N, C-alpha and C positions, 0 to 999 in steps of 0.2 A: 643338209639341203632344204629341209622343210621350212626354216625361217626365210631362206632365200626365195622359195616358191611364194610364200605368203607376201613378202615385200614386193616382189615383181608384180604379182596380181594387183595389189593395192595401188602401186605407182602407175601401172598401165591404165587402170580405170580412173584414177583420181585426176591425173594431169589434164586429160581432155575436158573433164567436168569443170575444172576450175576455169577453163577457157569459156565453156558454155555459160557459166555463172557470171563471168566478167562481162561477156557480151550482153547477157540479160540485164545486168546493172545499168549499162549504157542505154539499153532499150527502155528500161523501166523509167529512167530519168526523163526521157523524151515523152513516153506515154503518160507519165504523171502530170506533166505540164499540160498536155493535150486534154487529159481526163478532167482536170480541174476546170477547164473552160467548158467542155461538153457536158460533163456530169458533175458539175460543182453546184452545191446547194448552199445558199446563204441562209444561215439560221440566226434569227434575232431574238432578243429578250422579249418575253411575253408582255404585251401592253395590257392585256385583260386576262384575269385568272380563268382557268379551265374548270368547268363543272363536269366532272367525270361521270357522265350519264349515258354515253354512247350516242348522243344526239349532237350533231354539228350545228349548233344554233347560230343564227344570223348575228354577225358581229363578234362572235367568240373566236373565230379563226381567221378573221379578215386581215390580221397582221402577219399571216404566214403565207409563204409562197406555195402555189399549187404545183405538184409534180404529177405528171401523167405520161402517156406515151409508152406504156409497158410493152415489151417485145417478148415473143415466145422463145423459150428454150426447146420445148417439145410441144407438139410434134413438128411444127414448121419453124425451124430455127431462124431468128432474125425478122420474122414477119410480125406485124402488129397483133397484139393480143385480141382475141375475139370479144372478150368482155372488158369494159373500161374500168380502170382503177385510178383513183386520185388520192394523193397523199399530201399531208401538211405537217410541218415540224416547227416547234419553237421550244423555248426553255425559260426557266426562272432560276432562282438561287438553289432550289432543292431538286427540281425534276427536269428531265427531258420529256417533252410531250410529243406524241405522234398521233395523228388522226388519219383515218383512211376511209374512203367510200368505195365499196366494191360492188359494181353493178352486176346484175344477174338477169339476162334476157331469157336464158334457157329454162323452160318449164320444169317443174319437179322439185323435190326437196333437196336439201344439202346432204353431202356425204360426211358423216361424223362418226368416229369409231365409238366414243363413249363420252361421259361427262367427267372422266378421270383426268387429272392433271398429267402433264408431260406426255401428251399424245404424240404420235408419229406424224411429222409434217407431211410427208409424201402420201400418207393414207387418208388425209382429211382435206376438205375445203378449208383453206387457211390463209391468213396474211402473216407476214413476218418481216422483221427488220434485222439486218445483220450489221453490227457495229465493230469497227476495228480501231480502238482508241490509240494503239501504239504504232500504227502505220508500218508494221513489219511484214504485212501480207500473209501472216500465218495464224495469229491469235486474236480472239475477239469474243463477241457475245451474240447470241441469237435469241430474240424474243418473238413469240408467235401466239396468235389467238385464232380460234375457229368461230363459226357463226353463233355458237352457244356460249361464247365468252369463256371457254376452257383455255387455260394458259399452258404454254410450254416455254421453258427457258433452258438455254444450254451454253456451255463454253465451247467456242470454236478453237480447234487446235490443229496443227499440221496443215493449215491452210483451208481445209474443207471438211474436216471431221467434227461432228457435234457430239458432245457428252451431255446428254439431257438429265443426268443424275444430279447436276448442280441445282441447288434449291435456294432461292433467295426471295426477298420481298420486292414486288412491284405490283402495279395496279392497272386494271383495264375494265372497260365496259363496252357492251355491244347492243345495238338496236337493229332488229330485223324488219325489213319491209318487203312488199311484194316484188319489187324490182331491184333491190339492193340490200346490203347490210353495211352498217357503219360501226366503226370501232374507234375508241379513244384509249390511248395508253399513256401512263405516267410512270416513268422509270427513274427511281431515285439515283442521284449521283453517288450516294453512299453505297448503292448496290454494285456500281460499276468500278472498274479499275482503270486509271488513266494517269498520265503524266501531268502534274500541276503546271499550268501555263500553256497547255496545248492550244493551238489556234485552228487545228483541223483534225478530223477523224475520217477514217474510211467508212463508207456506208453503202448499203444496197437495200432495196425493198423488194420483197418476193411475194408472189401469189401462186398458190396451188389450187387450180380449178379442177378438182378431181372428177367432177361430173362430166366435164367436157374433155377429159384427158388432155389438159393443157397446163403447162407450167410457164410462168412469165416473170419478168423482173424489170426493174427500172434500168439498170445497167445490163446490157446484153451478156449472157453467159453461154459459151459454146455447148453444143449438144453433148459432147464427150466429157464434160466436166460436171462436178456437183454444183448445183445452183447456189448453194450457200458459200461457195469458195470466196475467200476474202481477196484473192488475186483479181477478181472481177468486181470492182466496186468503184463508186464515185467518191466524192469528198464532201463532207459536212464542214463548212467553213464558219467558225464561230465569229461573232461580231466583236468579241473581246476575249483575251486569254482566260482560260478556265481557272477558277480559284479552287483551293482546297475546300471540300464540302463541310468541314467542321468535324467534331469528334464523332467517331463511329465505332461504338463498342456494343456488342450484343452478347448476352448470356443466355444459354439454353439449358436450364436445369431439367432433370428428369427424376421420376421416382417409379419404381417397378416392383411388382410382386409376382412370385411364381410358385407353382405347385406341380410336382411330378411324381410319378410312381412307376417303378419297374415291376411288372407282373410276373417276371421270370424268377424273381427272388422273393424272399420272405420279408423284405424290408417294407416299412410302411410308406406313407406319403412324405416326400421331402418338400419343404417349403422354405421360402426365404424372401427377404426384402432387400432392395438395393436402391441407392441414390447416387447421383453424380451430376456432372454438368459438362457442357461444351461451352467455349467462349470464342468469339470472333472479335479481333482487335485490329482496326485499320491503322497501322502505324503511319501510313501516308496514303494518298489516293491510289497509289500503285503497289503498295506492299501490305500484305495481310498476315496476321499471326493467328493461328488456330490452336486452341488449347483443349485438352480433354482430361477429365479426372474420373477414374472408375467408369469407363464407358460401358454401355450395354448395347449389344447388337442382336438381342434375342428376337426382335421384331422384323429383322431383315427378310425380304422375300426369299422363299426357299429355292434352291437350285433345281433346274430341270435335270433329271437323272439321265445318264447315258449308258447304253449297252457297251461294255468294254470288251472288244475283240483285239485290242492293241497290245503289243509287247511292252509298251511304255506308258508312263503316267498320263492320265487325262487332264485336260485343262478346264477349270471352272472359273469364270470371271469374278472379280472382286465386286461385292455388293454393299459393303459397309460405307456409310455416308462419309465418315471422317477421312477415309483414304481416297475418295473419289474426286473431290474438287481439285482442279489443276493436276489431276493424276498423271497427265502426260509428262509433267516435269520430273516425275519419279519413275513411272512405270513403262515409258515408251523407249527406253534405251535397249539396244540390241534388236533382236528379231522375236517373233512370236514364240519360237522354240528355243531361243537363247536369251532369256531375260535375266539380267544381273540382279534385278529387284522385282519381287512379286509379293505384294503386301499381304496376300492371304497366308503367307508363312508366319506372319506375326499373330500370336494368339493361338498357336497350335503346338501342342506338346506330344512327343512320341515316347512311349515307354520302351523298356528293354525287349518287349515282345513285338515291337513294331506297330503297336496300336496307337491311334491318334485320339486325342481328346482336347478339350478347350484348355488354354493356358491364359488365365485372367490377366488382362492388361490393367496395370495400375494407373498409369497416366501417360500423356504424350503431348508433344508440341510439334507444330508444323509452320514454318515460315516460308511464304512463297509470294512471288510478285515480280515486278519489273524495276530495274534501276535504269531509268531513261527508256527511250523507245527501243533500244537494240539489245538490251541485256536482261535475261530472266534468271532468277536464282531460286533455289529451294533448299530447305533444311528440315529434316524430319528426325525426331527422336522419340522412341517408345520404350517403356519399361514394363516387363511382365513379372508376375509373381512366381515364387518358388512353389512347385507342386510336390510336396513331400510324399503324397499318397502313391505317386508313380515314380518317384526319384528323379524329378526333372527340375534342375535349378533355374532360378530367374535369369532372364536375358535382357540385354539392352541392345536396341537396334537404332543405328544412326545411318541416315542417307543424306548426302550433300550433293547438290547438282548446280550447274551453271550452264547457261546457254547464251551464246553471243551471235547475233545476226551478222552475216557477211554477204557481200554482193547484194543481189536484189532481194531474194527471199530465203536464201540458204542460211545455215547456222553451224557453228562448231559447239559441241556440248561435252561436258565432262561429268562423270558420276563417281562417287565413292560410297561404298556400302560396307558397313561394319556390324557384325553380330558379336557381342561380347558376353561371356558368361559372368554374371554378377552375384548369383545366389549360391548358397551351400545347402545341400540336402542332408537330412539326418541318416537316410539309408540310400546310398547311391543306386540308381537303376541303370538306365541307358548311359553309356559313356559319352560325354559331351566335350568337344574340344574347347579350349579356352577362348578361341575367337575364329572367325572366318571373315575375310575381307575381299572385296572386288574393287579394282580401279579400272575405269574405262574412259575411252574417248570416242565420240561419235561425230561424223560429219553428215549433216542432213542437207541434201540437194533439193532445191525447188526453184525452177526457172521463173522468170517474170510472167510468162504466159502459161505456166503450169504444164507445159508439154513434157518437160524433163523433171523427173522426180527420182530420188534415190537415197540410199543410206550406206555409209561405210564406217565400220567400227573396229576397234581393237580393245579387248578386255583382258585383264590379268587377275587371277585369284591368288589369295595368300592364306595358307593354313599352317598351323604348327606341324613341324616335322614332315611336311609334304614337299618333295622335290620333283623335278621332271617337268614335263610339258603341261603348264597350267594356264595356257592362254586360249583365247577364242577370238576369231575375227571373221568378218563377212562383208559382202558387198551386194547391194541391190540397186538396179538401175531400170527405170521404166520410161518409155517414150510413147506418148499418148496423143494421137491425132484423131480426126473425125473418122478416118478409115482404118487406121492401124494402131494396135497396141503391142509393142514389143517389150519383153522383160528379160532381164538377166539376174541370176542370183547365185552367189557362191557362199558357202559356210565352211568354217573349220572350227572344231572343238577338240582341244588337246585331251590326252588321256587323263590328266590330273586337274583339269579345269573343274573347280568346285565352287559353285555359287549357291551356298546353302539357303540364302534368303531370296533366291531367284527361282526361275522355272527353266530347267535345262534337262529334259527327260532322257537325253542320251549324250554320250561323249565318245571321244576317240574316232572321229570320222571327218571326211571331206564330203561336201554336197555341192552339186552343180544342177541348176534348174533354169534353163532357158525356155521361153514360150513366145508365141506370136498369135495374135488374134486379128481377123479382118472383120470390119463392120460394114454392112451394106444397108444403107438407109433407104427403104422402099417408099415409105410415106404414101401408101395407097389408101384405099377406102377402109380396108380392114387391117392390113399388115403395116406395122410401124418400121421394124428393122429386123435384120438377121445378123448373126455373128458366127464365125467359123474359127475354131481355136485348135492349135497343136501345142502340146506341152511335153517336156521331157524332164525327168527328175531322177537323179542317180546319187547313191551314197557309196563311198569306198572307205577302206581303212586308211590310216594315216600315211601309209607308204604308197598308196594308189595300186597296191598289188592285189587287193581283194575287193570285188564288187559285192556289196552287202544288200542293197535294195535298188530297185529300178522300176520306174513306171513311165509308160508312154501313153498319152491321152489324146483322144480326138473328141471335141465337143462342138455340137451344133445347137444354136438357140434361135428360136423364132418368137418375136415379140408382137403381140396384136394391140391394136388401138383400144380395145376394150379392157386392157390391162392383163389379159390372160397370156400365158407363155407356154411354150413347148421346148423341152431340152432333151437331146440325145447325147449320150457319152459312151465311148468305147475305151476300155483300159486293157493294157497288156503289162503284167507285173512280174517281177522276179524278187524272191526273198531268200537270203541265206541266214540260217539260224546259228547264232553263236552258242546258244544255250537250249536245252530242251524246252519245248513250248507246247501247251495245249491250245489248239486253235479255237476251241469253244469256251475256254476258261471256265469249265465246269468241274475241274478236279479229276479229269480222266487221264488216260494214257497220253504221254507227251511225245511229240515228234522229236527225233534224236537231234542232238547238236551236230554241227558240221555237216548238215544236209541242206540242199537248196531246192527251190520250187519255182516253176514258171506257170502262170495261169492267166487266162483272159476272161473278162466279164464285160457286159454291156448293160446299159440302163436307160430308162425313159422317165422324164418328169413332166407332169402337166399341172399348171396352176390356173384356176378359173378366174373369172372377172371379179376382182377384189372389191369392186364398188357395190356389188349386189349384197343384199342382206345375208343370203346364204352363199358361201364360197368355200372352196376346198383346194387342196393340192395333194398330189400323190406321186410317189417315186417307186419304181420297180427296177431292181438289178438282179441279174442272174448270170451264172457262169461258174468257172472253176475257182477253187479255194484251197490252197496248198495242194494236198493230194486227194481232195474231195470236191464237193460242190456246195454252192451257197445260193439261196434265194433270199433277197432282202426286199421288204415292202415297208414303205413309210407313208402315212396318211395324216393330213391335218384337215379337220372339218370344223367350220366356224359358222355360227349364226349370230348376227348382230341385231339385237332388238334396240334399234337406234332411238334416242341417243343414250339409253340407260345401261347398256352393257353388252356382253358377249357370252355365249356358251360355245366351248370348243372341245374338240377331242383330238388328242395326239396319240397315234398308235404306230408301233414299230415291231416288225416281226422278222426274225432271222431263222431260216431253216437251213441247218448245216448237216450234210450227210458225209460221213467219213468212212473209209474202209476199216475193217477190223484190224487191230483191237482198239481203235480210237473211238471216242464218244461221238455219237450223233447229238444234235441239240435242236430244241425248239424254244427259242428265246423270245419272250414278249416284253414289251415296255409300253404300257398304256397309261395315258394321262388325261382324263377329262378335267376340264377347268371351267369355272363360272366366275365372271367378273360382273358385279352389279354396282352401278353408280346411282344411288337413290337421289342424290343431288350432286352439285359440284363440290360438296364438302363431306359427303357421307358415302363410304365405299365398303363393299364386302367382296372378298374373293375366297373361293374354295378350290383347292388343287389336290386331286387324288392321283397317286402314282403307284402303279403296280409294276414291279420289276422282278421277273422270274429268275433272272441271273443271280440276284442276291436274296431271292425268296422273301420278298417283303412288299407289303402294301402300306403306303404312307398317305395320311390325310392331313392337309394343312389348311386351316381356316383363319383368315386374317380380316379383322374389322378395323377400319380407320375412320375417325371423325376429326376432320381438320376444322376446329372450332374458331381458330384465328390463323392469320398467315404464318406458316411454318411452326404452328403449334398443334399438337395432335394427341388424341387418345387412341391407343391401340389395344385390341384384345386378340390374342393369337392362341389357337387351340391346335395341338398336334397329336396324332395317333400313329402308332405303327402296329401292324397286324401280321400274323402268319397267314399267307394267302389261302392255304387249303382249308383250314378250319375257321379262319377269321378270329382266331384267339388273339387277345391283346398282348403285345410285347411290352409296350410302354406308352405312357400318356403324359401330356404336359399342358398346362394352362399358364399364360403370361398376360399380365395387365401392365401397361406402361403409359405414363403421361409425360409429355414434353411441352415446354412453354418458352416462347421466344420473348426475351425482355431486352428492350433497348435501354442502354445505360446513358 
């Protein structure tokens, strides 16, 4: 009966969605014709070269049409922006040029987080352009600058999500005046991905006026949508079909030296030298090949630690640059807790005792891009070394994906993941199966107006000598209007579903998760909006006979025009324990298996005005916890010495009181951090983390000098200490030099 249940659920949900998507396609065709007339921008070839100095000199931009009339998204949707913005656009054989004049009548300085690259657009006074070269309504690019000429570039995926970890070459200059600031941008066609022969792109221009709590755009964007959404864009109409920009090959070699010492052993200092390179090869304007040989990820920013009171594995995001560009093509299949591919599994070895260590990556390749406007493809292959010291053989990882646009903005996508053992160890350690594979099909729903969004997938895993239920499927559907957001979610993971290169912290369950939220836009002098949310989340076993987890939530949120917020949440929870579990995870007496617990807790969160130099947020939860009680306090304090950096303090405290014979716990997680931008090319950050649950103090200091575009010198110093005595556990120093070379 289980396959029948699965099939019926998917069919019942999928059929009406296909109708919605078909209606959306017809609507999109009509809207596109209208949009090209109302929000169509004719772009011409530059008659005069642009001197990129941030000054819109007389005669320099006279051959470009002026765009103005920006409208607010918040706080007064659809009304004219308070501050005037003018934009001009033109191009030549090598660059797309954009100039903007952003007038500023309101007295006072600008709101700028720091001089560090890849700032958060919503937290700064900033100007941005969003480009959609493929006209699929989902994928594109975002380029932004703030009044201090700090750049942020990102890849837009899933319609309105921005991945700012993408790093590439482009140029800008800014000039500040008493009543305005002016910006000139030059974006190389070699940096972009587009279809040769294109005659139009999607485009929108955005302004975040943080000081006035105002967000505006050229093409209006509804209040309930993200302003960078490509679904809400005009058209950049080229005066001639675009040509291939010529050869585009870049090599990024690196050299690194390291020294480390473990003070808990008698070993001396370990040191070493390493060298390798990455390469980027544009096979066409829309297809890119990335290569890496002996990659080094030692200078990647350290993870923020988490207190683990969960029965399941915690998730930490990928931070390694090679895996992040166009990551959605590989990493966004399935759901957040049912991922068939999770790139952080690559480069990790586990010994026979269950201990993890680095598994050196020898080389890798990634092909990704578009075949026409409607098809995206990706192919990834990585090879790791054999680690004889822990008995872990070399592995080969292959991921192949394809995504095809259907209807207005929806897509059908397929993925194949393969882990294959390739090496042989001299002394076997942990037993490793010969292979593990996952084959999956996803349907991503996105209506033309972005009111309907959803995902439906079916995945199957394959491992040697594994039989039984090895499938996973799920559905998610969201309806988003200005007043209501309604969501539905179902998940199923079979007992033998095994995605070894994915992230699937639990198996053998059904999950159902409906929710509804009402939005009340007040738009008064002080209050912007309020939201009220009800959510239900339940897990059962595969036969629906045993409820294992349940949560009912009520949430109220109040948003002020000064950017501060208040949130109240009430939880009622139920947990059934399959296995013995220590709720404090401190090694004490465990609650017995086959027992269940119901408990209620409530919490309040306040976030202060983020525009002020000193700002903070604090959360307090209190209530029952299994058969005891728990108090949770979380605080973030931040001081911005604008524009040079930030000093912040993150602190989390868990006070858990349990009846005898179980452990009580007082768990601290404290993380002071300092980010200093001496210039827009010279950065220093120090992050200290004290985690009482793992009895450790970690200090990570990271110096970066960007001496040329995408070329850096890094110095990273890491210490780990015993918190009671501050006795050193281990220490490491890393120096790394990277250099971008255009071939």
